[in-house]
mmCIF file of the N, C-alpha and C atoms, coordinates in Angstrom:
data_MODEL
# 
_entry.id   MODEL 
# 
loop_
_atom_site.group_PDB 
_atom_site.id 
_atom_site.type_symbol 
_atom_site.label_atom_id 
_atom_site.label_alt_id 
_atom_site.label_comp_id 
_atom_site.label_asym_id 
_atom_site.label_entity_id 
_atom_site.label_seq_id 
_atom_site.pdbx_PDB_ins_code 
_atom_site.Cartn_x 
_atom_site.Cartn_y 
_atom_site.Cartn_z 
_atom_site.occupancy 
_atom_site.B_iso_or_equiv 
_atom_site.pdbx_formal_charge 
_atom_site.auth_seq_id 
_atom_site.auth_comp_id 
_atom_site.auth_asym_id 
_atom_site.auth_atom_id 
_atom_site.pdbx_PDB_model_num 
ATOM 1   N N  . MET A 1 1  ? 0.836   -1.187 0.000  1.00 0.00 ? 1  MET A N  1 
ATOM 2   C CA . MET A 1 1  ? 0.000   0.000  0.000  1.00 0.00 ? 1  MET A CA 1 
ATOM 3   C C  . MET A 1 1  ? 0.876   1.243  0.000  1.00 0.00 ? 1  MET A C  1 
ATOM 4   N N  . GLY A 1 2  ? 0.325   2.304  -0.545 1.00 0.00 ? 2  GLY A N  1 
ATOM 5   C CA . GLY A 1 2  ? 1.041   3.564  -0.594 1.00 0.00 ? 2  GLY A CA 1 
ATOM 6   C C  . GLY A 1 2  ? 0.197   4.679  -0.020 1.00 0.00 ? 2  GLY A C  1 
ATOM 7   N N  . GLN A 1 3  ? 0.537   5.876  -0.416 1.00 0.00 ? 3  GLN A N  1 
ATOM 8   C CA . GLN A 1 3  ? -0.200  7.045  0.040  1.00 0.00 ? 3  GLN A CA 1 
ATOM 9   C C  . GLN A 1 3  ? -0.977  7.650  -1.119 1.00 0.00 ? 3  GLN A C  1 
ATOM 10  N N  . VAL A 1 4  ? -2.067  8.320  -0.777 1.00 0.00 ? 4  VAL A N  1 
ATOM 11  C CA . VAL A 1 4  ? -2.873  9.014  -1.776 1.00 0.00 ? 4  VAL A CA 1 
ATOM 12  C C  . VAL A 1 4  ? -3.100  10.449 -1.331 1.00 0.00 ? 4  VAL A C  1 
ATOM 13  N N  . ALA A 1 5  ? -3.251  11.321 -2.310 1.00 0.00 ? 5  ALA A N  1 
ATOM 14  C CA . ALA A 1 5  ? -3.601  12.718 -2.056 1.00 0.00 ? 5  ALA A CA 1 
ATOM 15  C C  . ALA A 1 5  ? -5.098  12.860 -2.299 1.00 0.00 ? 5  ALA A C  1 
ATOM 16  N N  . VAL A 1 6  ? -5.796  13.333 -1.305 1.00 0.00 ? 6  VAL A N  1 
ATOM 17  C CA . VAL A 1 6  ? -7.245  13.532 -1.379 1.00 0.00 ? 6  VAL A CA 1 
ATOM 18  C C  . VAL A 1 6  ? -7.516  15.029 -1.360 1.00 0.00 ? 6  VAL A C  1 
ATOM 19  N N  . VAL A 1 7  ? -8.238  15.518 -2.374 1.00 0.00 ? 7  VAL A N  1 
ATOM 20  C CA . VAL A 1 7  ? -8.616  16.923 -2.427 1.00 0.00 ? 7  VAL A CA 1 
ATOM 21  C C  . VAL A 1 7  ? -10.119 17.012 -2.178 1.00 0.00 ? 7  VAL A C  1 
ATOM 22  N N  . MET A 1 8  ? -10.493 17.832 -1.198 1.00 0.00 ? 8  MET A N  1 
ATOM 23  C CA . MET A 1 8  ? -11.881 17.985 -0.782 1.00 0.00 ? 8  MET A CA 1 
ATOM 24  C C  . MET A 1 8  ? -12.293 19.455 -0.890 1.00 0.00 ? 8  MET A C  1 
ATOM 25  N N  . LYS A 1 9  ? -13.524 19.676 -1.331 1.00 0.00 ? 9  LYS A N  1 
ATOM 26  C CA . LYS A 1 9  ? -14.055 21.038 -1.395 1.00 0.00 ? 9  LYS A CA 1 
ATOM 27  C C  . LYS A 1 9  ? -15.225 21.146 -0.423 1.00 0.00 ? 9  LYS A C  1 
ATOM 28  N N  . ILE A 1 10 ? -15.161 22.165 0.438  1.00 0.00 ? 10 ILE A N  1 
ATOM 29  C CA . ILE A 1 10 ? -16.224 22.424 1.409  1.00 0.00 ? 10 ILE A CA 1 
ATOM 30  C C  . ILE A 1 10 ? -16.882 23.757 1.070  1.00 0.00 ? 10 ILE A C  1 
ATOM 31  N N  . MET A 1 11 ? -18.194 23.723 0.897  1.00 0.00 ? 11 MET A N  1 
ATOM 32  C CA . MET A 1 11 ? -18.966 24.941 0.654  1.00 0.00 ? 11 MET A CA 1 
ATOM 33  C C  . MET A 1 11 ? -19.601 25.368 1.980  1.00 0.00 ? 11 MET A C  1 
ATOM 34  N N  . PRO A 1 12 ? -19.405 26.633 2.380  1.00 0.00 ? 12 PRO A N  1 
ATOM 35  C CA . PRO A 1 12 ? -19.985 27.110 3.637  1.00 0.00 ? 12 PRO A CA 1 
ATOM 36  C C  . PRO A 1 12 ? -21.465 27.469 3.484  1.00 0.00 ? 12 PRO A C  1 
ATOM 37  N N  . GLU A 1 13 ? -22.207 27.373 4.588  1.00 0.00 ? 13 GLU A N  1 
ATOM 38  C CA . GLU A 1 13 ? -23.603 27.816 4.599  1.00 0.00 ? 13 GLU A CA 1 
ATOM 39  C C  . GLU A 1 13 ? -23.689 29.329 4.707  1.00 0.00 ? 13 GLU A C  1 
ATOM 40  N N  . ASP A 1 14 ? -22.780 29.921 5.494  1.00 0.00 ? 14 ASP A N  1 
ATOM 41  C CA . ASP A 1 14 ? -22.829 31.348 5.796  1.00 0.00 ? 14 ASP A CA 1 
ATOM 42  C C  . ASP A 1 14 ? -21.430 31.926 5.652  1.00 0.00 ? 14 ASP A C  1 
ATOM 43  N N  . MET A 1 15 ? -21.239 32.834 4.697  1.00 0.00 ? 15 MET A N  1 
ATOM 44  C CA . MET A 1 15 ? -19.907 33.425 4.475  1.00 0.00 ? 15 MET A CA 1 
ATOM 45  C C  . MET A 1 15 ? -19.473 34.288 5.662  1.00 0.00 ? 15 MET A C  1 
ATOM 46  N N  . GLY A 1 16 ? -20.401 34.738 6.465  1.00 0.00 ? 16 GLY A N  1 
ATOM 47  C CA . GLY A 1 16 ? -20.061 35.519 7.645  1.00 0.00 ? 16 GLY A CA 1 
ATOM 48  C C  . GLY A 1 16 ? -19.314 34.711 8.692  1.00 0.00 ? 16 GLY A C  1 
ATOM 49  N N  . LYS A 1 17 ? -19.448 33.392 8.620  1.00 0.00 ? 17 LYS A N  1 
ATOM 50  C CA . LYS A 1 17 ? -18.776 32.493 9.565  1.00 0.00 ? 17 LYS A CA 1 
ATOM 51  C C  . LYS A 1 17 ? -17.661 31.704 8.889  1.00 0.00 ? 17 LYS A C  1 
ATOM 52  N N  . PHE A 1 18 ? -17.176 32.190 7.747  1.00 0.00 ? 18 PHE A N  1 
ATOM 53  C CA . PHE A 1 18 ? -16.154 31.469 6.974  1.00 0.00 ? 18 PHE A CA 1 
ATOM 54  C C  . PHE A 1 18 ? -14.837 31.343 7.734  1.00 0.00 ? 18 PHE A C  1 
ATOM 55  N N  . ALA A 1 19 ? -14.429 32.391 8.437  1.00 0.00 ? 19 ALA A N  1 
ATOM 56  C CA . ALA A 1 19 ? -13.169 32.345 9.195  1.00 0.00 ? 19 ALA A CA 1 
ATOM 57  C C  . ALA A 1 19 ? -13.225 31.262 10.265 1.00 0.00 ? 19 ALA A C  1 
ATOM 58  N N  . GLN A 1 20 ? -14.371 31.115 10.914 1.00 0.00 ? 20 GLN A N  1 
ATOM 59  C CA . GLN A 1 20 ? -14.513 30.071 11.935 1.00 0.00 ? 20 GLN A CA 1 
ATOM 60  C C  . GLN A 1 20 ? -14.490 28.685 11.294 1.00 0.00 ? 20 GLN A C  1 
ATOM 61  N N  . LEU A 1 21 ? -15.090 28.550 10.114 1.00 0.00 ? 21 LEU A N  1 
ATOM 62  C CA . LEU A 1 21 ? -15.062 27.275 9.399  1.00 0.00 ? 21 LEU A CA 1 
ATOM 63  C C  . LEU A 1 21 ? -13.619 26.883 9.073  1.00 0.00 ? 21 LEU A C  1 
ATOM 64  N N  . LYS A 1 22 ? -12.825 27.843 8.614  1.00 0.00 ? 22 LYS A N  1 
ATOM 65  C CA . LYS A 1 22 ? -11.416 27.559 8.309  1.00 0.00 ? 22 LYS A CA 1 
ATOM 66  C C  . LYS A 1 22 ? -10.682 27.074 9.559  1.00 0.00 ? 22 LYS A C  1 
ATOM 67  N N  . LYS A 1 23 ? -10.904 27.764 10.665 1.00 0.00 ? 23 LYS A N  1 
ATOM 68  C CA . LYS A 1 23 ? -10.245 27.398 11.916 1.00 0.00 ? 23 LYS A CA 1 
ATOM 69  C C  . LYS A 1 23 ? -10.669 25.998 12.370 1.00 0.00 ? 23 LYS A C  1 
ATOM 70  N N  . ASP A 1 24 ? -11.964 25.724 12.307 1.00 0.00 ? 24 ASP A N  1 
ATOM 71  C CA . ASP A 1 24 ? -12.483 24.414 12.709 1.00 0.00 ? 24 ASP A CA 1 
ATOM 72  C C  . ASP A 1 24 ? -11.949 23.300 11.807 1.00 0.00 ? 24 ASP A C  1 
ATOM 73  N N  . ALA A 1 25 ? -11.847 23.575 10.505 1.00 0.00 ? 25 ALA A N  1 
ATOM 74  C CA . ALA A 1 25 ? -11.349 22.574 9.561  1.00 0.00 ? 25 ALA A CA 1 
ATOM 75  C C  . ALA A 1 25 ? -9.893  22.226 9.842  1.00 0.00 ? 25 ALA A C  1 
ATOM 76  N N  . VAL A 1 26 ? -9.090  23.231 10.150 1.00 0.00 ? 26 VAL A N  1 
ATOM 77  C CA . VAL A 1 26 ? -7.674  22.980 10.457 1.00 0.00 ? 26 VAL A CA 1 
ATOM 78  C C  . VAL A 1 26 ? -7.551  22.144 11.727 1.00 0.00 ? 26 VAL A C  1 
ATOM 79  N N  . GLU A 1 27 ? -8.312  22.497 12.754 1.00 0.00 ? 27 GLU A N  1 
ATOM 80  C CA . GLU A 1 27 ? -8.238  21.778 14.027 1.00 0.00 ? 27 GLU A CA 1 
ATOM 81  C C  . GLU A 1 27 ? -8.762  20.352 13.934 1.00 0.00 ? 27 GLU A C  1 
ATOM 82  N N  . ALA A 1 28 ? -9.889  20.156 13.264 1.00 0.00 ? 28 ALA A N  1 
ATOM 83  C CA . ALA A 1 28 ? -10.529 18.841 13.227 1.00 0.00 ? 28 ALA A CA 1 
ATOM 84  C C  . ALA A 1 28 ? -9.960  17.909 12.158 1.00 0.00 ? 28 ALA A C  1 
ATOM 85  N N  . LEU A 1 29 ? -9.606  18.473 11.005 1.00 0.00 ? 29 LEU A N  1 
ATOM 86  C CA . LEU A 1 29 ? -9.212  17.635 9.875  1.00 0.00 ? 29 LEU A CA 1 
ATOM 87  C C  . LEU A 1 29 ? -7.712  17.566 9.638  1.00 0.00 ? 29 LEU A C  1 
ATOM 88  N N  . LYS A 1 30 ? -6.986  18.571 10.090 1.00 0.00 ? 30 LYS A N  1 
ATOM 89  C CA . LYS A 1 30 ? -5.530  18.643 9.935  1.00 0.00 ? 30 LYS A CA 1 
ATOM 90  C C  . LYS A 1 30 ? -5.071  18.413 8.484  1.00 0.00 ? 30 LYS A C  1 
ATOM 91  N N  . PRO A 1 31 ? -5.472  19.325 7.585  1.00 0.00 ? 31 PRO A N  1 
ATOM 92  C CA . PRO A 1 31 ? -5.100  19.157 6.171  1.00 0.00 ? 31 PRO A CA 1 
ATOM 93  C C  . PRO A 1 31 ? -3.623  19.419 5.926  1.00 0.00 ? 31 PRO A C  1 
ATOM 94  N N  . TYR A 1 32 ? -3.112  18.822 4.856  1.00 0.00 ? 32 TYR A N  1 
ATOM 95  C CA . TYR A 1 32 ? -1.742  19.057 4.416  1.00 0.00 ? 32 TYR A CA 1 
ATOM 96  C C  . TYR A 1 32 ? -1.635  20.463 3.821  1.00 0.00 ? 32 TYR A C  1 
ATOM 97  N N  . LYS A 1 33 ? -2.709  20.870 3.118  1.00 0.00 ? 33 LYS A N  1 
ATOM 98  C CA . LYS A 1 33 ? -2.740  22.172 2.444  1.00 0.00 ? 33 LYS A CA 1 
ATOM 99  C C  . LYS A 1 33 ? -4.178  22.679 2.424  1.00 0.00 ? 33 LYS A C  1 
ATOM 100 N N  . MET A 1 34 ? -4.336  24.007 2.542  1.00 0.00 ? 34 MET A N  1 
ATOM 101 C CA . MET A 1 34 ? -5.658  24.606 2.502  1.00 0.00 ? 34 MET A CA 1 
ATOM 102 C C  . MET A 1 34 ? -5.620  25.850 1.625  1.00 0.00 ? 34 MET A C  1 
ATOM 103 N N  . GLU A 1 35 ? -6.631  25.996 0.758  1.00 0.00 ? 35 GLU A N  1 
ATOM 104 C CA . GLU A 1 35 ? -6.739  27.157 -0.124 1.00 0.00 ? 35 GLU A CA 1 
ATOM 105 C C  . GLU A 1 35 ? -8.182  27.628 -0.158 1.00 0.00 ? 35 GLU A C  1 
ATOM 106 N N  . GLU A 1 36 ? -8.348  28.909 -0.445 1.00 0.00 ? 36 GLU A N  1 
ATOM 107 C CA . GLU A 1 36 ? -9.677  29.459 -0.677 1.00 0.00 ? 36 GLU A CA 1 
ATOM 108 C C  . GLU A 1 36 ? -9.908  29.526 -2.180 1.00 0.00 ? 36 GLU A C  1 
ATOM 109 N N  . GLN A 1 37 ? -11.067 29.065 -2.634 1.00 0.00 ? 37 GLN A N  1 
ATOM 110 C CA . GLN A 1 37 ? -11.421 29.087 -4.054 1.00 0.00 ? 37 GLN A CA 1 
ATOM 111 C C  . GLN A 1 37 ? -12.647 29.973 -4.256 1.00 0.00 ? 37 GLN A C  1 
ATOM 112 N N  . PRO A 1 38 ? -12.483 31.111 -4.942 1.00 0.00 ? 38 PRO A N  1 
ATOM 113 C CA . PRO A 1 38 ? -13.654 31.939 -5.250 1.00 0.00 ? 38 PRO A CA 1 
ATOM 114 C C  . PRO A 1 38 ? -14.624 31.167 -6.143 1.00 0.00 ? 38 PRO A C  1 
ATOM 115 N N  . VAL A 1 39 ? -15.911 31.226 -5.805 1.00 0.00 ? 39 VAL A N  1 
ATOM 116 C CA . VAL A 1 39 ? -16.920 30.517 -6.583 1.00 0.00 ? 39 VAL A CA 1 
ATOM 117 C C  . VAL A 1 39 ? -17.691 31.514 -7.435 1.00 0.00 ? 39 VAL A C  1 
ATOM 118 N N  . ALA A 1 40 ? -18.416 32.431 -6.786 1.00 0.00 ? 40 ALA A N  1 
ATOM 119 C CA . ALA A 1 40 ? -19.180 33.458 -7.501 1.00 0.00 ? 40 ALA A CA 1 
ATOM 120 C C  . ALA A 1 40 ? -19.815 34.415 -6.504 1.00 0.00 ? 40 ALA A C  1 
ATOM 121 N N  . PHE A 1 41 ? -19.906 35.679 -6.879 1.00 0.00 ? 41 PHE A N  1 
ATOM 122 C CA . PHE A 1 41 ? -20.631 36.684 -6.115 1.00 0.00 ? 41 PHE A CA 1 
ATOM 123 C C  . PHE A 1 41 ? -20.232 36.722 -4.635 1.00 0.00 ? 41 PHE A C  1 
ATOM 124 N N  . GLY A 1 42 ? -18.951 36.645 -4.361 1.00 0.00 ? 42 GLY A N  1 
ATOM 125 C CA . GLY A 1 42 ? -18.459 36.731 -2.992 1.00 0.00 ? 42 GLY A CA 1 
ATOM 126 C C  . GLY A 1 42 ? -18.477 35.424 -2.226 1.00 0.00 ? 42 GLY A C  1 
ATOM 127 N N  . ILE A 1 43 ? -18.910 34.357 -2.846 1.00 0.00 ? 43 ILE A N  1 
ATOM 128 C CA . ILE A 1 43 ? -18.914 33.046 -2.191 1.00 0.00 ? 43 ILE A CA 1 
ATOM 129 C C  . ILE A 1 43 ? -17.554 32.395 -2.413 1.00 0.00 ? 43 ILE A C  1 
ATOM 130 N N  . VAL A 1 44 ? -16.989 31.860 -1.336 1.00 0.00 ? 44 VAL A N  1 
ATOM 131 C CA . VAL A 1 44 ? -15.671 31.231 -1.388 1.00 0.00 ? 44 VAL A CA 1 
ATOM 132 C C  . VAL A 1 44 ? -15.784 29.821 -0.836 1.00 0.00 ? 44 VAL A C  1 
ATOM 133 N N  . ALA A 1 45 ? -15.205 28.860 -1.548 1.00 0.00 ? 45 ALA A N  1 
ATOM 134 C CA . ALA A 1 45 ? -15.153 27.474 -1.085 1.00 0.00 ? 45 ALA A CA 1 
ATOM 135 C C  . ALA A 1 45 ? -13.797 27.227 -0.446 1.00 0.00 ? 45 ALA A C  1 
ATOM 136 N N  . LEU A 1 46 ? -13.750 26.247 0.403  1.00 0.00 ? 46 LEU A N  1 
ATOM 137 C CA . LEU A 1 46 ? -12.511 25.857 1.056  1.00 0.00 ? 46 LEU A CA 1 
ATOM 138 C C  . LEU A 1 46 ? -12.016 24.587 0.387  1.00 0.00 ? 46 LEU A C  1 
ATOM 139 N N  . SER A 1 47 ? -10.803 24.623 -0.155 1.00 0.00 ? 47 SER A N  1 
ATOM 140 C CA . SER A 1 47 ? -10.198 23.465 -0.794 1.00 0.00 ? 47 SER A CA 1 
ATOM 141 C C  . SER A 1 47 ? -9.109  22.919 0.126  1.00 0.00 ? 47 SER A C  1 
ATOM 142 N N  . LEU A 1 48 ? -9.268  21.664 0.530  1.00 0.00 ? 48 LEU A N  1 
ATOM 143 C CA . LEU A 1 48 ? -8.336  21.034 1.457  1.00 0.00 ? 48 LEU A CA 1 
ATOM 144 C C  . LEU A 1 48 ? -7.669  19.842 0.796  1.00 0.00 ? 48 LEU A C  1 
ATOM 145 N N  . THR A 1 49 ? -6.365  19.711 0.991  1.00 0.00 ? 49 THR A N  1 
ATOM 146 C CA . THR A 1 49 ? -5.615  18.580 0.466  1.00 0.00 ? 49 THR A CA 1 
ATOM 147 C C  . THR A 1 49 ? -5.086  17.771 1.640  1.00 0.00 ? 49 THR A C  1 
ATOM 148 N N  . PHE A 1 50 ? -5.247  16.456 1.551  1.00 0.00 ? 50 PHE A N  1 
ATOM 149 C CA . PHE A 1 50 ? -4.799  15.540 2.594  1.00 0.00 ? 50 PHE A CA 1 
ATOM 150 C C  . PHE A 1 50 ? -3.905  14.468 1.975  1.00 0.00 ? 50 PHE A C  1 
ATOM 151 N N  . VAL A 1 51 ? -2.975  13.960 2.746  1.00 0.00 ? 51 VAL A N  1 
ATOM 152 C CA . VAL A 1 51 ? -2.172  12.809 2.357  1.00 0.00 ? 51 VAL A CA 1 
ATOM 153 C C  . VAL A 1 51 ? -2.520  11.701 3.343  1.00 0.00 ? 51 VAL A C  1 
ATOM 154 N N  . VAL A 1 52 ? -3.127  10.620 2.834  1.00 0.00 ? 52 VAL A N  1 
ATOM 155 C CA . VAL A 1 52 ? -3.571  9.514  3.683  1.00 0.00 ? 52 VAL A CA 1 
ATOM 156 C C  . VAL A 1 52 ? -3.075  8.197  3.104  1.00 0.00 ? 52 VAL A C  1 
ATOM 157 N N  . GLU A 1 53 ? -3.103  7.164  3.933  1.00 0.00 ? 53 GLU A N  1 
ATOM 158 C CA . GLU A 1 53 ? -2.714  5.837  3.484  1.00 0.00 ? 53 GLU A CA 1 
ATOM 159 C C  . GLU A 1 53 ? -3.793  5.269  2.561  1.00 0.00 ? 53 GLU A C  1 
ATOM 160 N N  . ASP A 1 54 ? -3.360  4.586  1.526  1.00 0.00 ? 54 ASP A N  1 
ATOM 161 C CA . ASP A 1 54 ? -4.261  3.965  0.561  1.00 0.00 ? 54 ASP A CA 1 
ATOM 162 C C  . ASP A 1 54 ? -4.927  2.744  1.188  1.00 0.00 ? 54 ASP A C  1 
ATOM 163 N N  . GLY A 1 55 ? -6.210  2.573  0.918  1.00 0.00 ? 55 GLY A N  1 
ATOM 164 C CA . GLY A 1 55 ? -6.897  1.355  1.301  1.00 0.00 ? 55 GLY A CA 1 
ATOM 165 C C  . GLY A 1 55 ? -7.482  1.327  2.709  1.00 0.00 ? 55 GLY A C  1 
ATOM 166 N N  . VAL A 1 56 ? -7.488  2.413  3.425  1.00 0.00 ? 56 VAL A N  1 
ATOM 167 C CA . VAL A 1 56 ? -8.068  2.395  4.772  1.00 0.00 ? 56 VAL A CA 1 
ATOM 168 C C  . VAL A 1 56 ? -9.313  3.271  4.854  1.00 0.00 ? 56 VAL A C  1 
ATOM 169 N N  . GLY A 1 57 ? -9.936  3.569  3.735  1.00 0.00 ? 57 GLY A N  1 
ATOM 170 C CA . GLY A 1 57 ? -11.149 4.376  3.739  1.00 0.00 ? 57 GLY A CA 1 
ATOM 171 C C  . GLY A 1 57 ? -10.918 5.818  4.116  1.00 0.00 ? 57 GLY A C  1 
ATOM 172 N N  . GLY A 1 58 ? -9.724  6.329  3.828  1.00 0.00 ? 58 GLY A N  1 
ATOM 173 C CA . GLY A 1 58 ? -9.344  7.677  4.230  1.00 0.00 ? 58 GLY A CA 1 
ATOM 174 C C  . GLY A 1 58 ? -10.274 8.762  3.735  1.00 0.00 ? 58 GLY A C  1 
ATOM 175 N N  . SER A 1 59 ? -10.660 8.714  2.473  1.00 0.00 ? 59 SER A N  1 
ATOM 176 C CA . SER A 1 59 ? -11.504 9.784  1.935  1.00 0.00 ? 59 SER A CA 1 
ATOM 177 C C  . SER A 1 59 ? -12.905 9.741  2.534  1.00 0.00 ? 59 SER A C  1 
ATOM 178 N N  . ASP A 1 60 ? -13.428 8.555  2.788  1.00 0.00 ? 60 ASP A N  1 
ATOM 179 C CA . ASP A 1 60 ? -14.758 8.443  3.409  1.00 0.00 ? 60 ASP A CA 1 
ATOM 180 C C  . ASP A 1 60 ? -14.744 8.981  4.831  1.00 0.00 ? 60 ASP A C  1 
ATOM 181 N N  . LEU A 1 61 ? -13.697 8.658  5.583  1.00 0.00 ? 61 LEU A N  1 
ATOM 182 C CA . LEU A 1 61 ? -13.589 9.147  6.954  1.00 0.00 ? 61 LEU A CA 1 
ATOM 183 C C  . LEU A 1 61 ? -13.449 10.662 6.985  1.00 0.00 ? 61 LEU A C  1 
ATOM 184 N N  . LEU A 1 62 ? -12.639 11.211 6.082  1.00 0.00 ? 62 LEU A N  1 
ATOM 185 C CA . LEU A 1 62 ? -12.461 12.656 6.016  1.00 0.00 ? 62 LEU A CA 1 
ATOM 186 C C  . LEU A 1 62 ? -13.767 13.355 5.663  1.00 0.00 ? 62 LEU A C  1 
ATOM 187 N N  . GLU A 1 63 ? -14.484 12.788 4.715  1.00 0.00 ? 63 GLU A N  1 
ATOM 188 C CA . GLU A 1 63 ? -15.764 13.383 4.301  1.00 0.00 ? 63 GLU A CA 1 
ATOM 189 C C  . GLU A 1 63 ? -16.767 13.374 5.456  1.00 0.00 ? 63 GLU A C  1 
ATOM 190 N N  . ALA A 1 64 ? -16.817 12.293 6.208  1.00 0.00 ? 64 ALA A N  1 
ATOM 191 C CA . ALA A 1 64 ? -17.725 12.203 7.344  1.00 0.00 ? 64 ALA A CA 1 
ATOM 192 C C  . ALA A 1 64 ? -17.360 13.230 8.419  1.00 0.00 ? 64 ALA A C  1 
ATOM 193 N N  . LYS A 1 65 ? -16.063 13.387 8.700  1.00 0.00 ? 65 LYS A N  1 
ATOM 194 C CA . LYS A 1 65 ? -15.618 14.376 9.684  1.00 0.00 ? 65 LYS A CA 1 
ATOM 195 C C  . LYS A 1 65 ? -15.959 15.795 9.228  1.00 0.00 ? 65 LYS A C  1 
ATOM 196 N N  . ALA A 1 66 ? -15.756 16.082 7.950  1.00 0.00 ? 66 ALA A N  1 
ATOM 197 C CA . ALA A 1 66 ? -16.026 17.418 7.421  1.00 0.00 ? 66 ALA A CA 1 
ATOM 198 C C  . ALA A 1 66 ? -17.510 17.748 7.491  1.00 0.00 ? 66 ALA A C  1 
ATOM 199 N N  . ASN A 1 67 ? -18.367 16.775 7.246  1.00 0.00 ? 67 ASN A N  1 
ATOM 200 C CA . ASN A 1 67 ? -19.815 17.003 7.309  1.00 0.00 ? 67 ASN A CA 1 
ATOM 201 C C  . ASN A 1 67 ? -20.293 17.318 8.718  1.00 0.00 ? 67 ASN A C  1 
ATOM 202 N N  . LYS A 1 68 ? -19.525 16.932 9.735  1.00 0.00 ? 68 LYS A N  1 
ATOM 203 C CA . LYS A 1 68 ? -19.900 17.195 11.126 1.00 0.00 ? 68 LYS A CA 1 
ATOM 204 C C  . LYS A 1 68 ? -19.530 18.608 11.579 1.00 0.00 ? 68 LYS A C  1 
ATOM 205 N N  . LEU A 1 69 ? -18.709 19.324 10.805 1.00 0.00 ? 69 LEU A N  1 
ATOM 206 C CA . LEU A 1 69 ? -18.327 20.689 11.170 1.00 0.00 ? 69 LEU A CA 1 
ATOM 207 C C  . LEU A 1 69 ? -19.543 21.606 11.049 1.00 0.00 ? 69 LEU A C  1 
ATOM 208 N N  . SER A 1 70 ? -19.555 22.671 11.855 1.00 0.00 ? 70 SER A N  1 
ATOM 209 C CA . SER A 1 70 ? -20.657 23.626 11.746 1.00 0.00 ? 70 SER A CA 1 
ATOM 210 C C  . SER A 1 70 ? -20.414 24.550 10.555 1.00 0.00 ? 70 SER A C  1 
ATOM 211 N N  . ASN A 1 71 ? -21.484 25.104 10.009 1.00 0.00 ? 71 ASN A N  1 
ATOM 212 C CA . ASN A 1 71 ? -21.453 26.019 8.864  1.00 0.00 ? 71 ASN A CA 1 
ATOM 213 C C  . ASN A 1 71 ? -21.026 25.334 7.561  1.00 0.00 ? 71 ASN A C  1 
ATOM 214 N N  . VAL A 1 72 ? -21.308 24.050 7.406  1.00 0.00 ? 72 VAL A N  1 
ATOM 215 C CA . VAL A 1 72 ? -20.968 23.328 6.177  1.00 0.00 ? 72 VAL A CA 1 
ATOM 216 C C  . VAL A 1 72 ? -22.245 23.068 5.385  1.00 0.00 ? 72 VAL A C  1 
ATOM 217 N N  . ALA A 1 73 ? -22.283 23.591 4.163  1.00 0.00 ? 73 ALA A N  1 
ATOM 218 C CA . ALA A 1 73 ? -23.430 23.348 3.283  1.00 0.00 ? 73 ALA A CA 1 
ATOM 219 C C  . ALA A 1 73 ? -23.250 22.044 2.525  1.00 0.00 ? 73 ALA A C  1 
ATOM 220 N N  . SER A 1 74 ? -22.018 21.803 2.010  1.00 0.00 ? 74 SER A N  1 
ATOM 221 C CA . SER A 1 74 ? -21.749 20.572 1.282  1.00 0.00 ? 74 SER A CA 1 
ATOM 222 C C  . SER A 1 74 ? -20.270 20.248 1.311  1.00 0.00 ? 74 SER A C  1 
ATOM 223 N N  . VAL A 1 75 ? -19.984 18.955 1.151  1.00 0.00 ? 75 VAL A N  1 
ATOM 224 C CA . VAL A 1 75 ? -18.609 18.454 1.096  1.00 0.00 ? 75 VAL A CA 1 
ATOM 225 C C  . VAL A 1 75 ? -18.502 17.583 -0.149 1.00 0.00 ? 75 VAL A C  1 
ATOM 226 N N  . GLU A 1 76 ? -17.451 17.798 -0.911 1.00 0.00 ? 76 GLU A N  1 
ATOM 227 C CA . GLU A 1 76 ? -17.246 17.030 -2.144 1.00 0.00 ? 76 GLU A CA 1 
ATOM 228 C C  . GLU A 1 76 ? -15.787 16.598 -2.228 1.00 0.00 ? 76 GLU A C  1 
ATOM 229 N N  . ILE A 1 77 ? -15.576 15.307 -2.495 1.00 0.00 ? 77 ILE A N  1 
ATOM 230 C CA . ILE A 1 77 ? -14.233 14.818 -2.779 1.00 0.00 ? 77 ILE A CA 1 
ATOM 231 C C  . ILE A 1 77 ? -13.979 15.108 -4.257 1.00 0.00 ? 77 ILE A C  1 
ATOM 232 N N  . VAL A 1 78 ? -13.012 15.974 -4.526 1.00 0.00 ? 78 VAL A N  1 
ATOM 233 C CA . VAL A 1 78 ? -12.741 16.422 -5.887 1.00 0.00 ? 78 VAL A CA 1 
ATOM 234 C C  . VAL A 1 78 ? -11.832 15.442 -6.612 1.00 0.00 ? 78 VAL A C  1 
ATOM 235 N N  . SER A 1 79 ? -10.803 14.948 -5.904 1.00 0.00 ? 79 SER A N  1 
ATOM 236 C CA . SER A 1 79 ? -9.913  13.984 -6.542 1.00 0.00 ? 79 SER A CA 1 
ATOM 237 C C  . SER A 1 79 ? -9.201  13.130 -5.506 1.00 0.00 ? 79 SER A C  1 
ATOM 238 N N  . VAL A 1 80 ? -8.801  11.944 -5.932 1.00 0.00 ? 80 VAL A N  1 
ATOM 239 C CA . VAL A 1 80 ? -7.989  11.034 -5.132 1.00 0.00 ? 80 VAL A CA 1 
ATOM 240 C C  . VAL A 1 80 ? -6.909  10.516 -6.073 1.00 0.00 ? 80 VAL A C  1 
ATOM 241 N N  . ASP A 1 81 ? -5.653  10.868 -5.794 1.00 0.00 ? 81 ASP A N  1 
ATOM 242 C CA . ASP A 1 81 ? -4.543  10.487 -6.660 1.00 0.00 ? 81 ASP A CA 1 
ATOM 243 C C  . ASP A 1 81 ? -3.468  9.780  -5.873 1.00 0.00 ? 81 ASP A C  1 
ATOM 244 N N  . ARG A 1 82 ? -2.942  8.708  -6.435 1.00 0.00 ? 82 ARG A N  1 
ATOM 245 C CA . ARG A 1 82 ? -1.869  7.958  -5.785 1.00 0.00 ? 82 ARG A CA 1 
ATOM 246 C C  . ARG A 1 82 ? -0.570  8.761  -5.875 1.00 0.00 ? 82 ARG A C  1 
ATOM 247 N N  . LEU A 1 83 ? 0.180   8.775  -4.790 1.00 0.00 ? 83 LEU A N  1 
ATOM 248 C CA . LEU A 1 83 ? 1.466   9.485  -4.768 1.00 0.00 ? 83 LEU A CA 1 
ATOM 249 C C  . LEU A 1 83 ? 2.589   8.533  -5.133 1.00 0.00 ? 83 LEU A C  1 
# 
């Protein structure tokens, strides 16, 4: 088994609480990399990159943890690539 890079996009429910969402995501999910992605009309998505072990359900576990954060409208796994 090897490692995989998982890229996840989180859409916030309320842009007024976006800073708190970023803080909560860093504390709870511990991403390798985090970026803000402008979507439209002042809406910004959070793009998180993780490096996890292949074959242990890493992306499913990450998605479940992200859905439990407050101020999350949706969570999407954008890509999973082997390193």
